[in-house]
N, C-alpha and C positions, 0 to 999 in steps of 0.2 A: 460631294463628300461631307459627311456629318461632322460638326465641330466636336472636338474632344477637349474638355476642360477638367472636370472632376467626376470620378465614377466611384460610387459605393455599391458594392455587390458581394454576394457570397462567391466562393471559389469552387470550381470543379477540378478535381485533381486527377491528372493522368501522368504520374511521375516517371514513366518509362523513359530511359535515356535514349538518345539518338533516334528519335522518331523522325522518319524522313517524309518528304512531301508525297511519296506514293502511298504511304500509310494514311496521311491526312486526307488525300483525295486520289484514289487509284486512277491510273492512266485511262481506263476505259470511260471515265466520265469527263475527259478533257475535250470532247468534240464540240461542246457548246461554248459560245462566247457570251452567254448570259450568266449573270451572277445569281439570278433568281432560281431558287430551288436546289442549289448546290449543297445547302445545309443538310438535306436528306441523305446525301452521299458522303458527308464528312465522316471519316474513319469507317467507311462502309464495310471493309473486310473484318473489322473488329466488332462492328455493331450488329451485323446480320448473319444468320445461318445461310447455307447454300440455297435453301428454299425461300429465302427472303424474309423469314421471320426474325424478329429482334432477339438478340442474345440478352437475356434478362440480367446476366451477371456483369455486363459491361456498363461502366459508369454513366455514359450518356443516355442509356435506356432506363435509368433508375429515377424515381421521383425526386431524389435529392438534387439532381442536376438541373431540374426545371427552373428557369429564371436566372441561372448563374451566368454572369456576363464576363467573368474572369476565369481563364484557364490557367491552372497551376501545373506547369509541364516540367518534364525532366530535362537534364542537361543536353546541350547541343540540339535543341528543338529545331525542326525544319531543315535538316540536312538533306542531301541528295539533289535531285534535279531542280532546276528553276521552273516554277509554274505559278502564275498569279492566281490560278484556281485554288491554291492552298489557302491563302488568306481570304479569298472570296467565300470558300466553303465554311471556314471558321466563323466569318462574320455573318453569313446567312443563317448559320445555326443559332447565332445570338451572342457570340463573344465579341467584346470590344477591346479587350486587353489580354495579354498572356504574360505570366510571370515565370521566369526560369533563371537558371544560373548562367546560361549562355544560349545564343541563337546562331544558326548558320547565317553568314553575311547576306547571301542572296535572299533568303527568306525574310530576314529582318528588313532589308530594303524594300522588297515587294509589299510587306505588311505596312510599313510606314507610308508608302505611296498610295495605299488603298484605305487608310484610316484606321488600321489595326495597330494598337500600341504594344510593342514588345518591351517588357520591363525586366532588366537584369538586376538580380539581387545576389548577395553573398550566400555561401552555402549554409551558414548558420541560420540566417533569416529564412531561407528556403525550407530548411528542416523544421523550423518552428511553425511555418505556415502549414506544412504537411501534417504536423502533429495536431494543429488546431482543427483542420478539416476532418481528420480521423476521429477526433473527440466530439466535435460538433459540426456536422456538415453545413449548417446554416451560418457559420462564422463569416462575418463580412469584414472586408478591409476597404480602405479608401485610397484611391490613386488620384493624386493631384498633379496634373501635368505642369501647371504654371510653376509650382514649387519643386517639381520633380521628386515627389515623395510618395511612399507607400506607408500609410498609417495603420498599424496593427491594433487589435482590440484593446491592448493594454496602454495605448496612447503613444507607443514608440514609433517614431517616423524614420524611415529608411530612405535615403536618397538613391536615385538611379540616373544613369547617363542617357542623354539624347542630344543629337546635334541640333544646333540652333535653327537651321533651315527646316528640318522635319518638324521640330517643335512649333515653329511659326505656322506651318501649313496645317498641322493638326488643330491648333488652337483656333485658326480662322476657318477651318473646314474647306480648304482648297487643295487641289493637287498642284503639281509643278507647272502645268499649263495655266491654271488659274492664278498662280502667283505671278507669272510673267504678264498675264493680261492686266493684272492690277497695277503693273508698272508701265502701262501703255503710254501715259502722259510723259513719263521720264524718258522712255525710249524715243518717242516722237521729238521731244525737245533735243535730245542728243543728236538725232538724225538731222534735224534742221541746223543745229550748230555745226555739225560735221560737214554738211553740204556747203554751208556758208564759208567755212575755212578752206574747203577745196576750191570753191569758186574764186576766192580772193588770193589763193596761193599761200595762205598763212600756215 
């Protein structure tokens, strides 16, 4: 998993509320267990016509979206069924973080476990970000995970919440198993001490 520390990028706005995981990655694409190539199917039913041609009016098919690593999403993003393919598809498309006013819990947990940062901001800040993107699509913001801030172009820094364990994993670029493996010496020391206590009856 790639380390996440600080990200400065323009935003790609899809402000629709209640976007569920079947819209992010339709069920017909869940047969694969590989993360590679899922970005092509991200928002497939919104991006492509029935004949497979791209819908030019959809934001991800427009030149302004190219290179954007931050998705500016609507409220309750990622609701619906649980599928790790949703964050896989978003990350394979190129997103490293998503800003919204709220996320579905299961999606948020899946995202964090896979290195995709969900950032919750207040409604006023979210509205300001949407206005900035509408006025100037190349507007960039900076997400600083260590400080847990989103810095807007005017210099205002807005804080966002994240649990300490997920923050540590993202900063170090490790998943839950990787975190446990890093504690191997401590685990072995505990096991040895525990075995000694059992043998001595302590």
